[in-house]
N, C-alpha and C positions, 0 to 999 in steps of 0.2 A: 111390980110396977116400977119400983125404984131402979131395978135393973134395966127395964126398957127405957126409963127416962135417962139413965146414964149412957146407954147406947145411943140414944137420940142426940144427947149433947155431943158425944164424940163425933157423930156424923156431921153435925152442924159445924163443929170446929174444923173437921177435915175439909169440908166444902169451903169454908172461909179461907183456910190455909191455901187450898188450891187456887181460889180466886185471887189471892195475893201473889202466889208464886208463878202462876201461869203467865202473867205479863212479863215478869222478870225473866222467865225462861225464853220468852219470845225475843226480848231485847238482848239476851246473852247469846242467841244463836249466832254462829260465825257468819260473817258477811261473804266469805269465799266458800262456795259450795263446789265440791269436786265429784265428778261421776266418771265412770269408765265403761265403755261398750266396745264390742268388736265391730269391725267394718262390715259393710254389706248387709246391715239389718234392713228388714222390710219396712215400708212406711207404716207409721202407727205403733212401732215397737216402743216399749217403755225404756226411757233413759234413767229416770229416777223420780221419786215423789217430791217434786219441788215444793208444792204448797205445804206439805207436812214438814219439810226440812226448814222452811222459813217460819214455822209456827202458826200456820193458818189452817182452819178447818173448812170444809166445803161451804158451810153457811156464811162464812166471812168473805168469801171470794167476791161477791158483787160489791160489797162495801169497800174493801181494801183495793180493788182494781189491780190485781196481780197481772202483770204483762211484761213482755220482752221489748226492750226499747233500743237495743243496739246489737250488732253482729255483722257477719259478712254479707256480701251482696246476695249470696244464695241463702235462703232461710232453711238451714238444715234441721231446725227444731221448731216445735210448736207446743202450746200448752193445752192440756185437756180442759174443755169448757166446764165439765161437771166436777172434776176432782183436782184440777191444777197440777196434774202430773206432767213432767217434761217428756215429750214424745219425739220420735224421728219423723221429720217432715219430708225429706228427700233422701235419695240414695247417697250413701257416704262411702266414697272410695279413698282409702288412706293414701294409695300411691298417687292418685290424681291430685289430692289436696296437699300432701306434705312431701311426696317424693322420698328421698333418702333421709329426711330429717326425723330424728327420734329423740324424745317422744313426740307424737303428733297430738296436739291439743287444740281444740276449738273453744274460744271464749265468747261469752255473751253477758249482758247485764239485764237484771230483772228489777222492776220498780214496783213498790207497794205504796199506797197512800193511806192517809188518815190513821196514824201519822205516816209521814213520808220516810222512805228508806230505799237504799240501792243495794242490791246483792250482785256480786260478781260470781259467775258460774263458769267452771272449766270442765270440759268433757274430753277425756283422753280416749283416742281412737286406737284400739289394739289391732295389730296386723293378723290376718289369717292367711293361710297358704292357698291363695286364689290365683297365683300366677306361676306358670312353669318357666324354667330357664329357656332363653331364646337366643339363638345365634343370629347375627346380622346377615350372614350368608350361609344358606343351607348346603351349598356346594362350594368347596375351596379347591383351587388348582394351584399346585406348587411345582415349580421347575427346579430340579437339582442337577448340577453337573456331576458327571460320573467321577470326577477327581476330587469331590468334596471329602475332606478327611473325616474319619469317625470322631464323634464328640461335638460336631457342629450342631448348633441349635437353630430352629426355625420358629419364630413366634407365630402362634395360631390366633385366630379371631377369638376375642374374649366373649364369653356368654354373659347375658344380662338377665337378672331376676329382679323385678321391681319390689319383691317382698324384702323384709328386713329381718334381722335376728336369726332365729333358728330356721325360719322359712326361706332364707336367702340361699344363694349358691353355696354348695358345700364342697363339691369335688368334681374332678374330671376323670373320665375313663377312656381308654383307647383299646381297640381290638388288638389281640395279640399279633405280633409280627417279629420275625427274626432279625429284621434290619432296623426297626424303629422302636422307640419307647417314649413315654410321656413324662415330662417334668412339670410339676405344678409349683408356681411361685406365689407368694403372698406379699403384696405391697404394704407399705406402712399404714395405709388407710383401711386395710383389711380385705381389699379386693384380691381375688385369685386369678392368675393368668397362667395359661397352658403354653408349653413350648414342646416342639417335636424334636427329639434327640436322635441323631443318626448313630447307630451302634456299630455297624460294619460298613465296609467299602461297597460302593455301588458298582454294578457291571451292566452297562447298557446293552451289551451284546447278549446277555442272558435274559434280562427282564427290563423292558423299557418303561413299564408303568406299574405303579403300586396303588392299591385302593385300601383306605382305612376309614373307620367310623369313629368320630369323637363324640362322646356322650357327656353331658353336664347334668348333675343331679343336685337337688336342694336338700335341706334338712327337715322339711315339713313332714306331717303325718296326715294323709299318705304322702309318700315321696313323689315329687314331680321331676320330669327330666326333659331335656332337649338334645337333639342330635344334629351333627353336620358331617357330610361326606367329604373326605379328603382324597384327591387324586394327585399322585406324585408322578411327574414326567421326568425321566432321566435323559439328559442331553449331553452332547459331547463337551470336551474340556474347554474351559475359558479360565485362564489361570489368575486373573486379577478381578476380584469383586469390586463393586463401587464402594466408595468411602465417603460418608457424609462429613461435612466440615465440623459438625457438632453432634454429639450423641443425644443431647436434649436441647431443644430450642425453647427458650423461655421468652415469651412475647407478652408485652403489655400494650393494650389497645384502649384508646379513649372510646367511650360509648357513643359519642356523637360523630364518629367517622362516617361519611356518606357511603352509600352502596356504590360499588365499582372501584373503591380505593384499594391500593396495594397494601395489604396488611403486613406481609413479610415474604421472604424467599428462602426456600431450602435449596441447598447446593451439595451435590456429590460429584466426586471425580473418579476416573477409572484409568488405571495404568495401561490398559490395552489400547489398540488402535482400530480404526474402521468401525464396523457395526458393533463390535464388542465393547466399544467405548461410548456408544450412543445410549444415554441414560434416559429412561422415562420414569415419571413420578406418578404416584397415585396414593390415595388414602387406603391403607390396609385395615385400619380399625378406627372408626369414628362413629359417634352417636348420630342419630337421625337429626337432632336439633342442630348439631354442628355442621352436618352435611348440607343442611338448608341455609346455613349462614356463611359458609366459606366454600370457595372453589379453588382447585389446584390445577395449574397449567401443566400438562404432562411433559412438555418439552423444556420449559424454562424453569419450572419449580416455583413460579410466582403464585402466591396465595392471595386471592382477592376477596373482598367482602361482597357477598351476594344477598344478604338479608340484614334486617335491622339489628343493631346491638343495643341491649338495654341492661344496664347494671342491676336494675331492680328485679329483672326476671331471671337472668343467668349471669352469674359472676365469674364463671370459670369453664373453660373448654379444654378437653384433652383429646389428642388424636395421635395416630401412628402413621408416619409417611414411609412408603416403600420406594426405593430407587432401584431400578432393574436395568442392566445393560443389555445389549443386543445378543449376548451369549447366554442369557438366562440367569446370571448371578444377580443377587439382590442384597440390599442393605436396608436397615430400618433405623429410624430416628423418632424419638418421642417429641411431641409438640405440646407445650403447656401454655395456654393463652389465658392471661388475667385481664378482665375487663375493668378499666379504671373509671370510677364514678366521676361524673361532672354534674354541676348544679343545674340540672335540666328539669327539676320538679319543684313546683311551688308548695309551700306548706299546706297541709290539709287540716281544716278545722271542722270538727264534728260538734254540732249544737244539738243538745237534747231538748226536745219540746216539753220542758218541765216548768210548771208554774207552782211554786210552793210558798205560800205565805208563812211567815214565821211569827208566832205569837210573841208578844212582848214579855210574857212570863216564862219563856223557854229556858230550861236550865242546861248548862254544859254537860256533854256526855263524854265518857271515857271508856275506851275499849281495851285498856290494859297496855302493858309494855309491848306486847307482840303487835299491836296495831299502831304503834308510834312510828312515824316516818319523818325523817329530817331532810329537808331540801332547801338550798339557798343559792344565791347568785353571788359569785365572786367578783370583786372589782368595784370601783366607785361608779355605779350606774344609777340613774334616777328611776329604778324599778324595784319592786319587791314582790315576793310570792305569797299568796294567801291560800291556805289549805282549804280544799273543797270537800273531798271525800278520799277514799283509799286510792293512793297513787294519782290523785287528781288535784291540780293546783290552778289557781288563777293568777295571772300576771297583771299587776296593777301599777299605775304610775305613783311614785312617791313624791315627786316634785315637778316643777314646770320643765318642759323640754325646750331646748334652744338649738336648732339645727346648725346655726352659724358658728356655735362654739365648738362643735365637733368636726374636725377636718381630717380626711384620710388621703394620703398621697402614696404613690407607688415608689418602691425601692427596687434596685436591681438584685433581687434575691433568687432569680431563676436563670440557670444557664441554658443555652440553646440545646435542643434535643433533636438528633437526626431521626427521620422516619425509620431508618434501618441502620443497624450497626455496621453492616458491610453491604456494599453494592457490587453488582456484577454487570460488566459491559461486554458485549460481543461485537467485535469489529472485524470485518473481512479484510484480509491483507490487500496491499496495493491501494489502500484508501487514499482519497485526496487529502492533502495537508489542510488542516483547519476544519475537518469534518466534525460534526457534533456526535459525541459518543453517548452521553447520558446527562441527566440533570439530577443533582442532589438537592434535598430540601430539608431544612431544619425548622423547628418551631420553638418560639420563646414565649413563655406564659406572661412575661411582663408587658407593660404598655409603653407607648411612645418610643423614644429613642432607646430605652432599655430593651425593647422587644424588636428593634430593627436588626436583622441578621445580615452579615456579609460573609463571604466565603473566600478561603485562601487555599492555594495549591502551590507548594514549593515557592513561596514568596510572592506569588501573583494574586492580587485581590480581585474579586468580582462580586456583583450584586445578585445575579440571576442564579448562580449555582450550576451553570452549564459547564461541562468538561469537554474540551476540544482536543483533537489530535494535532500535535505540532508538526508531525511528519508522517510519511507513509510507512506502514508496518510491513514486515516480511515474515511470514509464518515460518520459513525455513531458518531464520535467524533468532526469532523470539516468538514463543507461543503464548506466554502469559506473563504478566507482571502486576504489581500492586503499587498504588500511590495513596498517600494520606491526604484527606480533605479536612480542613478546620473551619468551623462555623463560629463566628464571634459576634456578640451583640454590641450595641452602641452605648452601654452603660458605663459608669465610672465608679469603681474599676470595672473593666470589661470582663465578661465571662465567656468561656469558649467550650467547645466540644469537638471531638474528632471522629471521623469515620474512615473506613478503608474502602477503596474502589479497586476491585479486581478486574483487570482488563484481559479478556481472552481473545486472541487473534485467530480468526478462522481462515482456513486454507482455501486458496483459489488455484485453479489449474494454470499456473504460469511457468511450468517447467516441462519441456518435451522429454520423452523417453530417450535414454542414451544407451546405445548398443555396445556391450563390452566384448562380445564374441558372436560372430566373426568380426574382427576389427577391420575397418575400412582401409583399403590400400592408399598409402600416402605418396604423392608425387615428389620428385627430386627438387630440392631447394636450390637457390642461387649458389652456384659454386659447389654444390653438394653432390652426393652419390646418386645413383639411379634409384628408381621407385622400388618400394618394398613389394614382396611377392604377395599375390592374392591368395587367401586361404583355399586349399584344395582338400577334398575328402575323397578317398578311394572306396568304391562300393563294388563288391564282386558281382559278376553277372549271374551268379547262382543265388543271389539274395532273394528271399521270399518276401511276401507282403508283411509289413510291420518291422522290417529291418531298421534298426536305429542307425541313421547316417551321422547326425550331429545334433547338438543342442545349442540353440541360440539363447544368449543371456543378455538381458537388458535391465536397466534400473531407471527409476523415476524419483526425483528429489522431492516431489509432492507427497501428500499423505492422504489416507482414506481412499475414497473412490477415485480421486485424481491420480493415485499411484497404482491402481489396478491395471495390469497390462494384459493385452491379448495379442496374439500373433496370427498373421494371415499371409498365405502364399499368393503373391500377385503376379509373378512372372516365372514361367518355366517352359523349356522347349517341349517337354512332354507333360501336358497338364495333368494327366491321370497317373503319372508315375510316382510323384512324391506328394506328401502332405505334411503339414506342420500342426503341432498341438496348439489348441486355442489358448490355453493358459500355461502349458509347460514349456513351449518353444522347442519341443523335440521334433526334428525332421526325420521322418520315417518313409519307407516305401509304401505306397498305397496298393501296389500289386507286385507280382513277381517281375524281375528284370528279364527282358527278352533280348534276343540277338538283334532285333530290328531297332532297338534304342540306340541313339547316337552315343558316342564314347564320352564326349564332354558335354556336361549339363551346367547351365548357369541359372541359379535359383535366386530370386529376389523376393524377400519377405518384408512386410510392413509391421511395425510394432506400434500399437495404439493404446492410449490410456482411456479411462472412462470419464474424463472430465467434460465440462460443458463450457466452451466447445472442446472436442477431443483434439489432442496433439499426438503427433506420430513421428517415427523415424524408420529408415529402411536399412536392411542388412542384405549383403550379397554373399552367396556361397557357391563355389565352383565344385562340381562333382565329376569324377572320372570313373567310368564303368570299366573295370579290369579285374581279372582273376587274381593278379598278384602285383606287387610293387614293381617288378621288372617289366611287366607288361604296361604299367602305367607311366614308366619313366619317359618313353617317347612322347606321350601326350603331355606330360608335365613340361618337357623341354620346348614344346611348341606353344608355351604360354604366351599369349599376346602381350606386347609391351603396353605399358600404361600410356594412355593418350596424353600427349603433351598439352600444356596450357596454351591458350590463344596467343599469348605474348611470345612464347618459345616458337610456335608454329610460324608466326609472322617474321621473326628474326631469321628462321631457316629459309623461308622463301626469298627474303631480300638477299641473303648471302648467296643462295644458289643463282639468283638472277645476276648478281655482280660478277660471279665467277664465269658464267656463260658469256657475259658482255666482254670481260677481259680476254677470254679465249678468242672470241670473234675478232676483236681489234688486233690481237697478236697475229692471228692468221692473215688478216688484211695487210698488216705491215710487212710480214714475211713475203707475201705474194708480190707486193710493190717492190721490195728490195730485189727479189729474184728477177723480176721483169727488167728493172733498171740495169742489172748486171748483164743481161743478155742483149739489151738494145743499145748500150753504149751511152754517150753523153746525152743529156736532155736536149729536146728540140729547141728550147729557149735560147741555148747558147749558140745555135747555128743560124739564128735569125739576124745576127749583128754583122756589120761590115768588118773588113780585115783590119782597118786602122783602129778599131775599138778593142781589139784583143791584145793583151800584154804577152810578152815573150816569157814571163815568169809563170809558173804553174799556179793558177788561182785555187782557192779552196771554196767550193760552192756548198752551201748547206744542203744536207741530204733531203730536207723537206721542202726545198724550193721548187716551184713549178710555175708555168705560165698562167697569168691571170689571177694568182692568189698570193697572199703574203703569209710567210710561215709564222708559227707561234713563237719561234725563237730566232734571235738575231745574232747569235754567237758566230764570229768569224774565226775559223781554225786555219793556221798557217803552219808550215813545216818548222819544227824547232831548230833554233840556231841559224836561221836563214832570214836575211833582210829582204823584205818584199817591198818593191817600189809601187808607187801609185799606179803606174801603167801596167803593172802585172795583173790587175783585175780584169782588164779587157784584152782578149786575145784575137788576132786576125783569124779569119776562117781557115786559112791554109794551115795554121798551126793547131787547129782544134783537135785534129785526129792524132797529133803527136802526144797528147796528154792521155795518160792511162785513165781508165774508168775508176780505178782505186784512188788516183790522185784527186779526182773530182769528188769522190764520196768521202774519203778520209782526210783530204787536205794534205797528205804526205807526198813529197816529190818522188818521181820514179827513177831519178838518177840520170835521165837523159837531158842534155843541154838543149836550150831553145836555139832554132836556126839563126835568129837575129840577135841573140843575147851574147854579148862579149864579156859580160861580167861574170865573175866567178861565183861560186856558191856563197851565198850570204852577202853579196855585194850588190849595190844598186846599179841600174843600167846607165851606160854613158850617153845614151841618146837623149839629148835635151828635149826633143820634140815628142818623146813617147809620153803617153798619159801616165799619171801617177796612181799608185794603188791606194785604196782606202786605208786610213790609218787607225780608225776606231769604229765603234758600232754606228755612230752617227754618220760617218763617211760611208760605211757600207749601205746604210739605209738610203742615203742620198744617191749613191751610185746605182742602186736597184731602181730608184724612181726614174733616173735618167734612162736606164735600160728599158724600162716599161714604156716610157714616153716615146723613145725612139722606135720601139717595135710597133707602137700604136700608130704613129704617124706614117710609117711605111705601109701598114695595112690599109689606112685610109687613102693613101695616094694610089695604091694598087687598085683599090675599089673604084676610084675616079677614072683611072685609065680604062678599066674594063667597061665602065658605063659610057666613056667617050667613044670607044670603038664600036660599041653596040649602036650608038646613035649614028 
């Protein structure tokens, strides 16, 4: 009995001890409860015995009112009604909830009452290998020029595996190939990237296409993999690949930029010309979220915003841009885009629906050093923090607030920031002076005059940021240049920023082709030698079809399509005998030469470029059909002279007309002189009376005739002989004694006059004889008298005839 009583006492003591210690254990339970589960558990799966861990038995659950009072929008967890276990309420996908963040933890708060307490619960979600590696493109086409040197690397599309840790992407594999191998690189953040390495030279003539399979495998168990097919097309040589201005474009964008705004621009240049220099841009590697947010212009390289930017959702984007020229060469550049946060979200306050009366005899509680948290507000502010629970505080006022005592004013602590560090403008040549090229824009975060931005370009200030061309550009003289633009705010002191504007001049078709051979024949210049010979080509009559006659050579100062030349034969005596190469300019026989073809052929070809509108020039080639040079020499000697210019032809006609007129007048004069020599003295001298003739030999001008006045009044007399005034008029009886030569030349014949007693050179002694004219005026007066006398006699004779008729 004593033993049974001792055992009973011990049981009673043990029960009492448990009754005392059990509440203490409940209060000592940790307020942060941690559980770990794998993702993708089915609904109703057990997470952990929450009620037991907080010190509650099933019987106490209705009184203590254990419940979940906070958490995410989705209720991933629930409490068992009968036992208080924490259960899975909805499907949990770690990749959808946390993405690449590790560890992935879901937090919630549990409340019990009577007495009141808050428990913080953390549930760690472990990753399982439920996702296979996946390529953005299952089929990849790569163009490689056959002159690509061995050792060249080509970036391949990166594979994505949403899993993390050992279940993430592990390695890449490539099907065996003698020409290609695979290089796997690991970036600082642990991501793996694959590159295709060219091991040997390519030969397009042997094999134009190559097919490879790229496989990505993860490290899970079982292993999952994804594949992508790679097709490699080998193209002809293009010796200059594109070159981006930067290897890595680091961009910072404000999250409040509107859709349609220009985010940035990528730019690549190519040293080739024509289509080999035409560069197109595309995203070669970009996440789907970034592809929906940004768009890339394939011609200009402008990247615009096509979707909303939200710093709270996505803080960083990464993409790879490919620039490919018309010859198939490509270059790649990385783009890192950081989204800059702006104050676009109001604070969120969560109010727990808890009403907990505090009894006046409540004693302070202490959870130990591990539960002590220190938090304070720095600065002299009228507020203080009051601790509420673990990591939860209340902000209360400590004194009265006076808004008028606290004043905030702006200072100029922000410099203007251009939207782009470098701008590109494309201007066609021959532009009008003063044409707008582009506008630059800079932002300043300050307010008022501190945020008012003005722009400066080489000393000229402007408000709008518009850049104009001061003169017309010429592509052949300057193809590109750069200018610096400065943006300055209105603060004191002023702050500024600079940006570079790259101006690219575009070619226009403003130069016609110029024929170098055959050179055009040039005419003789003023006072120069004769025209240069027209080019001739000798073609044997035995020439067959395709015989090379000559090659026309022309150049064009423009570039690109504007400098592409084509040749066309527009004139030929035998249209079917010759042809000219469309692009080579080679003149060949289109058929065999026959004996019926004429010996000399004149071919005219037109050289035309491909501009809009097209410009052209003509070339002339003379062809001689002969078996040998000796046979062609006669044809060459009959080369027609180069046509004279219109001015030379007019001068020749006038000169010929003048010579013909002079010959005609000379012939008339000779005929008149000959007739005068045969007929003797003129009839005008025989119409005067005897007393009007002088005994001295007069000198009558040779061009004197009846009824006209000569153009010259020179009186010629014999040298060394005095001529009296009466010597001008001779009596009719003495008229025949004067020789015709004396009348024409004015020289004496040496025969004395019948009535002249004066010697040679002496005046007549007859005082009644008329005097000779002494000068030109006297001669004119004497001739007038002579004509009047003759006219009066004719009138008198006419009256006599009329009287006799009456």
